[in-house]
C-alpha positions in Angstrom: 0.0 0.0 0.0 1.3 3.4 -0.9 1.8 5.8 2.0 -0.6 8.7 2.4 0.5 11.8 0.6 -0.5 15.5 0.9 -1.1 18.2 -1.6 -1.2 21.8 -0.7 -3.0 24.1 -3.1 -0.7 27.1 -3.2 -1.3 28.6 -6.6 -3.3 31.7 -5.6 -2.2 35.2 -4.8 -4.9 36.1 -2.3 -5.8 39.5 -3.6 -8.0 40.3 -0.7 -4.9 40.5 1.5 -3.8 43.6 -0.6 -0.2 44.7 -0.2 0.7 41.6 1.9 0.5 39.4 -1.2 1.5 41.9 -3.8 4.8 40.2 -4.3 4.3 36.7 -2.9 1.7 33.9 -3.0 -0.9 33.8 -0.3 0.6 30.8 1.4 3.6 32.9 2.5 1.5 35.3 4.5 3.0 35.3 8.1 0.9 34.4 11.1 2.4 34.1 14.6 5.8 34.6 13.2 5.7 31.9 10.5 4.3 31.7 6.9 1.1 29.9 6.6 2.8 27.2 4.5 5.3 26.4 7.3 2.4 25.8 9.7 0.8 23.5 7.2 3.9 21.5 6.5 4.7 21.1 10.2 1.2 19.9 11.0 1.2 17.4 8.1 4.6 16.0 9.0 3.7 15.8 12.7 0.7 13.7 11.7 3.1 11.3 9.9 2.9 12.6 6.3 6.3 13.2 4.8 5.4 12.9 1.1 4.1 16.4 0.4 3.6 18.4 -2.8 2.6 21.9 -3.6 0.5 23.1 -6.6 2.1 26.4 -7.4 1.0 29.4 -9.6 1.6 33.0 -8.6 5.2 33.7 -7.9 6.0 30.0 -7.9 9.7 30.7 -7.8 9.4 31.8 -4.2 8.3 28.3 -3.1 11.4 26.4 -4.4 13.1 26.4 -1.0 10.5 24.4 0.8 11.8 21.0 0.0 8.6 19.6 -1.5 7.6 18.2 -4.9 6.0 21.0 -7.0 3.2 20.8 -9.6 2.5 24.0 -11.5 -0.8 25.5 -12.7 0.3 27.8 -15.5 -3.3 29.1 -15.8 -3.6 29.9 -12.1 -5.0 33.3 -12.8 -7.9 32.0 -15.0 -8.8 28.8 -13.1 -10.0 27.8 -9.7 -9.0 25.2 -7.1 -10.2 22.1 -8.8 -8.2 22.9 -11.9 -5.2 23.4 -9.7 -5.8 20.1 -7.9 -6.0 18.3 -11.3 -2.4 19.4 -12.0 -1.4 16.9 -9.3 -3.5 14.0 -10.7 -0.4 11.8 -10.8 -0.3 11.7 -7.0 -4.1 11.6 -6.6 -4.3 8.5 -8.8 -1.5 6.7 -6.9 -3.1 6.4 -3.5 -4.7 8.2 -0.5 -4.1 11.9 -0.4 -4.8 14.7 2.0 -5.6 17.9 0.1 -5.2 21.2 2.0 -6.0 24.8 1.1 -3.0 27.1 1.6 -4.8 29.8 3.6 -5.7 27.7 6.6 -3.7 26.7 9.7 -4.4 23.6 11.7 -2.8 21.2 14.1 -1.8 17.6 13.7 -4.8 16.4 15.6 -7.1 17.6 12.8 -5.0 15.8 10.2 -5.0 12.6 12.2 -8.8 12.6 12.5 -9.1 13.0 8.7 -6.5 10.2 8.1 -8.8 7.9 10.1 -11.8 8.5 7.8 -13.1 5.4 6.0 -14.9 7.1 3.0 -13.2 7.4 -0.4 -13.9 11.2 -0.1 -14.0 12.8 3.3 -13.8 16.3 4.6 -13.3 17.8 8.1 -15.8 20.3 9.4 -15.8 22.5 12.5 -18.8 22.0 14.8 -17.6 24.9 17.0 -17.4 27.3 14.0 -19.5 30.2 15.4 -17.0 31.8 17.7 -14.4 31.9 14.9 -16.9 33.6 12.6 -18.0 36.0 15.3 -14.4 37.0 15.7 -14.0 37.6 12.0 -17.4 39.1 11.0 -20.0 41.4 12.5 -22.6 39.2 11.0 -21.4 35.5 11.0 -24.0 34.6 8.3 -22.4 37.0 5.9 -19.6 34.6 5.1 -20.8 31.3 6.4 -22.0 28.5 4.1 -24.7 25.9 4.6 -23.5 22.6 6.0 -25.6 19.6 6.9 -24.6 16.1 7.7 -26.1 13.0 9.1 -24.2 10.3 11.0 -21.0 11.2 9.3 -22.3 11.6 5.8 -22.4 15.0 4.1 -25.8 16.1 2.9 -25.4 19.7 1.9 -22.7 22.3 1.6 -21.7 25.7 0.1 -25.0 27.6 -0.3 -25.8 30.9 1.4 -27.6 30.3 4.7 -30.6 32.3 5.9 -30.4 31.2 9.5 -27.9 29.6 11.8 -30.0 26.4 11.9 -28.8 25.7 8.4 -25.2 25.6 9.5 -24.2 22.5 11.5 -20.6 23.3 11.0 -18.1 24.9 8.5 -16.0 23.1 6.0 -12.4 23.9 6.7 -10.5 23.3 3.4 -9.1 19.8 4.2 -10.2 16.8 2.1 -9.1 13.2 2.0 -9.3 11.3 -1.4 -8.5 7.7 -2.0 -7.5 7.0 -5.6 -11.1 5.7 -6.1 -12.5 8.9 -4.6 -10.4 11.0 -6.9 -11.5 9.1 -9.9 -15.1 9.9 -9.0 -14.4 13.5 -8.3 -12.4 13.9 -11.6 -15.3 12.3 -13.5 -17.7 15.0 -12.1 -15.2 17.8 -12.9 -14.6 16.5 -16.4 -18.3 16.4 -17.2 -18.5 20.2 -16.8 -18.3 22.5 -19.8 -14.7 23.9 -20.2 -15.6 27.3 -18.9 -17.5 25.9 -16.0 -14.7 23.4 -15.1 -12.1 26.1 -15.1 -14.1 28.1 -12.5 -15.2 25.3 -10.3 -14.2 25.6 -6.7 -14.0 22.8 -4.2 -17.4 23.3 -2.6 -18.9 23.4 -6.0 -17.3 20.1 -6.8 -18.6 18.6 -3.6 -22.1 19.8 -4.3 -22.1 18.3 -7.8 -20.8 15.0 -6.3 -23.7 15.0 -3.8 -26.1 15.7 -6.7 -24.9 12.5 -8.3 -25.5 10.5 -5.2 -21.8 10.2 -4.2 -21.1 9.5 -0.6 -18.8 12.1 1.1 -17.7 11.5 4.7 -18.0 14.4 7.2 -15.4 14.3 10.0 -16.2 16.6 12.9 -13.6 18.7 14.9 -14.1 21.4 17.5 -11.8 24.3 16.8 -8.0 23.9 16.4 -7.7 25.8 13.1 -8.3 29.1 11.4 -8.6 30.6 7.9 -6.8 33.7 6.7 -8.6 35.7 4.2 -7.9 39.3 5.0 -5.5 41.6 6.9 -8.2 42.0 9.5 -8.2 38.2 10.1 -4.4 38.4 10.8 -4.8 41.3 13.3 -7.6 39.5 15.2 -5.8 36.2 15.4 -2.6 37.8 16.6 -4.6 39.6 19.3 -6.4 36.5 20.6 -3.2 34.4 20.5 -1.5 37.1 22.7 -4.2 37.0 25.3 -3.6 35.0 28.5 -6.6 32.7 28.1 -6.5 29.9 25.6 -8.3 30.5 22.4 -10.7 27.7 21.2 -9.4 27.9 17.6 -5.7 28.0 18.5 -4.1 25.3 16.4 -0.9 25.1 18.5 -1.2 21.9 20.5 0.5 22.1 23.9 3.6 20.1 24.3 4.1 19.3 20.6 7.1 20.2 18.5 6.7 23.6 16.8 3.3 24.0 18.3 1.7 21.6 15.8 
Protein backbone atom coordinates (compact mmCIF):
# COMPACT_ATOMS: atom_id res chain seq x y z
CA UNK A 1 0.00 0.00 0.00
CA UNK A 2 1.32 3.44 -0.92
CA UNK A 3 1.85 5.81 2.03
CA UNK A 4 -0.55 8.70 2.38
CA UNK A 5 0.53 11.84 0.56
CA UNK A 6 -0.51 15.46 0.95
CA UNK A 7 -1.08 18.18 -1.64
CA UNK A 8 -1.23 21.85 -0.65
CA UNK A 9 -3.03 24.09 -3.14
CA UNK A 10 -0.68 27.07 -3.17
CA UNK A 11 -1.35 28.59 -6.59
CA UNK A 12 -3.29 31.68 -5.56
CA UNK A 13 -2.20 35.20 -4.79
CA UNK A 14 -4.94 36.06 -2.28
CA UNK A 15 -5.78 39.50 -3.63
CA UNK A 16 -8.03 40.33 -0.67
CA UNK A 17 -4.89 40.54 1.46
CA UNK A 18 -3.81 43.56 -0.59
CA UNK A 19 -0.22 44.68 -0.17
CA UNK A 20 0.65 41.63 1.93
CA UNK A 21 0.47 39.41 -1.16
CA UNK A 22 1.46 41.89 -3.83
CA UNK A 23 4.83 40.19 -4.31
CA UNK A 24 4.26 36.72 -2.88
CA UNK A 25 1.70 33.88 -2.97
CA UNK A 26 -0.94 33.80 -0.26
CA UNK A 27 0.63 30.77 1.43
CA UNK A 28 3.64 32.88 2.47
CA UNK A 29 1.50 35.26 4.53
CA UNK A 30 2.98 35.34 8.06
CA UNK A 31 0.93 34.37 11.09
CA UNK A 32 2.37 34.14 14.61
CA UNK A 33 5.85 34.59 13.21
CA UNK A 34 5.75 31.95 10.47
CA UNK A 35 4.34 31.73 6.94
CA UNK A 36 1.06 29.86 6.65
CA UNK A 37 2.80 27.24 4.52
CA UNK A 38 5.30 26.45 7.27
CA UNK A 39 2.45 25.81 9.72
CA UNK A 40 0.77 23.47 7.21
CA UNK A 41 3.94 21.54 6.46
CA UNK A 42 4.71 21.15 10.17
CA UNK A 43 1.20 19.87 10.97
CA UNK A 44 1.19 17.37 8.12
CA UNK A 45 4.62 16.04 9.03
CA UNK A 46 3.71 15.84 12.72
CA UNK A 47 0.71 13.72 11.69
CA UNK A 48 3.09 11.32 9.92
CA UNK A 49 2.86 12.56 6.32
CA UNK A 50 6.27 13.17 4.75
CA UNK A 51 5.36 12.94 1.07
CA UNK A 52 4.06 16.44 0.39
CA UNK A 53 3.59 18.38 -2.84
CA UNK A 54 2.60 21.94 -3.63
CA UNK A 55 0.52 23.10 -6.57
CA UNK A 56 2.09 26.43 -7.44
CA UNK A 57 0.96 29.37 -9.55
CA UNK A 58 1.56 33.00 -8.59
CA UNK A 59 5.23 33.73 -7.88
CA UNK A 60 6.01 30.00 -7.95
CA UNK A 61 9.75 30.66 -7.78
CA UNK A 62 9.39 31.77 -4.16
CA UNK A 63 8.33 28.25 -3.13
CA UNK A 64 11.39 26.41 -4.41
CA UNK A 65 13.12 26.39 -1.05
CA UNK A 66 10.48 24.40 0.85
CA UNK A 67 11.83 20.97 -0.04
CA UNK A 68 8.63 19.58 -1.53
CA UNK A 69 7.56 18.23 -4.90
CA UNK A 70 5.95 20.96 -6.99
CA UNK A 71 3.23 20.76 -9.59
CA UNK A 72 2.47 23.96 -11.47
CA UNK A 73 -0.77 25.45 -12.73
CA UNK A 74 0.30 27.85 -15.51
CA UNK A 75 -3.31 29.06 -15.78
CA UNK A 76 -3.63 29.85 -12.09
CA UNK A 77 -5.03 33.34 -12.78
CA UNK A 78 -7.85 31.99 -14.97
CA UNK A 79 -8.81 28.83 -13.10
CA UNK A 80 -10.02 27.81 -9.67
CA UNK A 81 -9.01 25.23 -7.08
CA UNK A 82 -10.23 22.08 -8.80
CA UNK A 83 -8.22 22.86 -11.92
CA UNK A 84 -5.17 23.42 -9.72
CA UNK A 85 -5.80 20.12 -7.94
CA UNK A 86 -6.01 18.30 -11.26
CA UNK A 87 -2.44 19.41 -11.99
CA UNK A 88 -1.40 16.91 -9.30
CA UNK A 89 -3.47 14.03 -10.72
CA UNK A 90 -0.37 11.83 -10.80
CA UNK A 91 -0.33 11.69 -6.99
CA UNK A 92 -4.10 11.56 -6.57
CA UNK A 93 -4.30 8.51 -8.81
CA UNK A 94 -1.52 6.72 -6.94
CA UNK A 95 -3.06 6.41 -3.49
CA UNK A 96 -4.69 8.16 -0.54
CA UNK A 97 -4.06 11.90 -0.45
CA UNK A 98 -4.83 14.69 1.99
CA UNK A 99 -5.60 17.92 0.12
CA UNK A 100 -5.15 21.21 1.97
CA UNK A 101 -5.99 24.77 1.10
CA UNK A 102 -3.00 27.05 1.61
CA UNK A 103 -4.82 29.79 3.56
CA UNK A 104 -5.70 27.66 6.59
CA UNK A 105 -3.72 26.72 9.68
CA UNK A 106 -4.42 23.60 11.71
CA UNK A 107 -2.78 21.17 14.11
CA UNK A 108 -1.77 17.57 13.71
CA UNK A 109 -4.85 16.36 15.62
CA UNK A 110 -7.11 17.62 12.82
CA UNK A 111 -5.00 15.82 10.19
CA UNK A 112 -5.03 12.58 12.17
CA UNK A 113 -8.81 12.62 12.45
CA UNK A 114 -9.09 12.99 8.68
CA UNK A 115 -6.54 10.24 8.11
CA UNK A 116 -8.76 7.87 10.08
CA UNK A 117 -11.78 8.46 7.81
CA UNK A 118 -13.12 5.41 5.97
CA UNK A 119 -14.88 7.05 3.03
CA UNK A 120 -13.25 7.41 -0.40
CA UNK A 121 -13.90 11.16 -0.14
CA UNK A 122 -14.04 12.81 3.28
CA UNK A 123 -13.78 16.34 4.64
CA UNK A 124 -13.29 17.83 8.09
CA UNK A 125 -15.78 20.35 9.42
CA UNK A 126 -15.77 22.52 12.53
CA UNK A 127 -18.79 22.00 14.77
CA UNK A 128 -17.64 24.93 16.95
CA UNK A 129 -17.35 27.32 14.03
CA UNK A 130 -19.50 30.17 15.36
CA UNK A 131 -16.97 31.80 17.75
CA UNK A 132 -14.42 31.95 14.92
CA UNK A 133 -16.89 33.57 12.56
CA UNK A 134 -18.05 35.98 15.28
CA UNK A 135 -14.43 37.03 15.73
CA UNK A 136 -14.05 37.65 12.00
CA UNK A 137 -17.41 39.10 10.97
CA UNK A 138 -19.99 41.41 12.54
CA UNK A 139 -22.62 39.15 10.96
CA UNK A 140 -21.42 35.52 10.96
CA UNK A 141 -23.97 34.56 8.29
CA UNK A 142 -22.35 37.03 5.89
CA UNK A 143 -19.56 34.60 5.07
CA UNK A 144 -20.79 31.26 6.42
CA UNK A 145 -22.01 28.50 4.11
CA UNK A 146 -24.72 25.92 4.60
CA UNK A 147 -23.52 22.62 6.00
CA UNK A 148 -25.62 19.59 6.87
CA UNK A 149 -24.56 16.06 7.69
CA UNK A 150 -26.14 12.95 9.12
CA UNK A 151 -24.20 10.26 10.95
CA UNK A 152 -20.95 11.20 9.29
CA UNK A 153 -22.34 11.63 5.78
CA UNK A 154 -22.36 15.04 4.10
CA UNK A 155 -25.81 16.10 2.92
CA UNK A 156 -25.42 19.75 1.86
CA UNK A 157 -22.65 22.32 1.58
CA UNK A 158 -21.73 25.66 0.12
CA UNK A 159 -24.96 27.60 -0.27
CA UNK A 160 -25.81 30.92 1.36
CA UNK A 161 -27.61 30.26 4.69
CA UNK A 162 -30.56 32.30 5.85
CA UNK A 163 -30.45 31.15 9.49
CA UNK A 164 -27.91 29.59 11.84
CA UNK A 165 -30.03 26.43 11.89
CA UNK A 166 -28.82 25.71 8.36
CA UNK A 167 -25.20 25.57 9.52
CA UNK A 168 -24.22 22.47 11.49
CA UNK A 169 -20.56 23.33 10.97
CA UNK A 170 -18.13 24.87 8.55
CA UNK A 171 -16.02 23.11 5.96
CA UNK A 172 -12.36 23.86 6.69
CA UNK A 173 -10.51 23.28 3.43
CA UNK A 174 -9.12 19.80 4.19
CA UNK A 175 -10.15 16.80 2.07
CA UNK A 176 -9.07 13.18 1.95
CA UNK A 177 -9.26 11.31 -1.36
CA UNK A 178 -8.50 7.67 -1.98
CA UNK A 179 -7.54 6.96 -5.59
CA UNK A 180 -11.11 5.72 -6.15
CA UNK A 181 -12.51 8.90 -4.58
CA UNK A 182 -10.37 11.04 -6.86
CA UNK A 183 -11.54 9.12 -9.93
CA UNK A 184 -15.14 9.86 -8.97
CA UNK A 185 -14.38 13.53 -8.33
CA UNK A 186 -12.45 13.86 -11.59
CA UNK A 187 -15.34 12.32 -13.50
CA UNK A 188 -17.67 14.99 -12.13
CA UNK A 189 -15.18 17.76 -12.91
CA UNK A 190 -14.55 16.53 -16.45
CA UNK A 191 -18.27 16.37 -17.17
CA UNK A 192 -18.48 20.15 -16.82
CA UNK A 193 -18.26 22.46 -19.83
CA UNK A 194 -14.71 23.86 -20.20
CA UNK A 195 -15.58 27.34 -18.93
CA UNK A 196 -17.47 25.90 -15.97
CA UNK A 197 -14.75 23.38 -15.10
CA UNK A 198 -12.13 26.14 -15.10
CA UNK A 199 -14.09 28.14 -12.54
CA UNK A 200 -15.24 25.27 -10.34
CA UNK A 201 -14.25 25.64 -6.70
CA UNK A 202 -14.00 22.80 -4.21
CA UNK A 203 -17.38 23.26 -2.56
CA UNK A 204 -18.93 23.42 -6.02
CA UNK A 205 -17.31 20.09 -6.82
CA UNK A 206 -18.58 18.58 -3.57
CA UNK A 207 -22.11 19.81 -4.31
CA UNK A 208 -22.05 18.27 -7.75
CA UNK A 209 -20.83 14.99 -6.32
CA UNK A 210 -23.71 15.03 -3.82
CA UNK A 211 -26.14 15.70 -6.67
CA UNK A 212 -24.87 12.51 -8.31
CA UNK A 213 -25.49 10.53 -5.16
CA UNK A 214 -21.81 10.16 -4.24
CA UNK A 215 -21.08 9.54 -0.57
CA UNK A 216 -18.82 12.11 1.11
CA UNK A 217 -17.70 11.54 4.67
CA UNK A 218 -17.96 14.38 7.20
CA UNK A 219 -15.40 14.28 10.02
CA UNK A 220 -16.18 16.62 12.94
CA UNK A 221 -13.64 18.66 14.88
CA UNK A 222 -14.08 21.37 17.49
CA UNK A 223 -11.78 24.30 16.80
CA UNK A 224 -8.03 23.92 16.45
CA UNK A 225 -7.72 25.77 13.13
CA UNK A 226 -8.29 29.10 11.42
CA UNK A 227 -8.63 30.61 7.95
CA UNK A 228 -6.77 33.69 6.74
CA UNK A 229 -8.62 35.73 4.15
CA UNK A 230 -7.88 39.34 5.05
CA UNK A 231 -5.48 41.61 6.89
CA UNK A 232 -8.20 41.99 9.54
CA UNK A 233 -8.16 38.22 10.09
CA UNK A 234 -4.45 38.38 10.81
CA UNK A 235 -4.82 41.25 13.26
CA UNK A 236 -7.62 39.53 15.18
CA UNK A 237 -5.80 36.20 15.35
CA UNK A 238 -2.61 37.81 16.61
CA UNK A 239 -4.61 39.62 19.30
CA UNK A 240 -6.36 36.50 20.63
CA UNK A 241 -3.16 34.44 20.48
CA UNK A 242 -1.47 37.07 22.66
CA UNK A 243 -4.24 37.00 25.27
CA UNK A 244 -3.60 35.03 28.50
CA UNK A 245 -6.61 32.72 28.11
CA UNK A 246 -6.45 29.87 25.61
CA UNK A 247 -8.33 30.46 22.35
CA UNK A 248 -10.71 27.73 21.18
CA UNK A 249 -9.37 27.86 17.63
CA UNK A 250 -5.68 27.98 18.51
CA UNK A 251 -4.09 25.26 16.37
CA UNK A 252 -0.90 25.12 18.47
CA UNK A 253 -1.22 21.95 20.49
CA UNK A 254 0.47 22.14 23.90
CA UNK A 255 3.63 20.08 24.28
CA UNK A 256 4.06 19.29 20.59
CA UNK A 257 7.08 20.22 18.55
CA UNK A 258 6.75 23.58 16.75
CA UNK A 259 3.31 24.00 18.27
CA UNK A 260 1.70 21.61 15.81
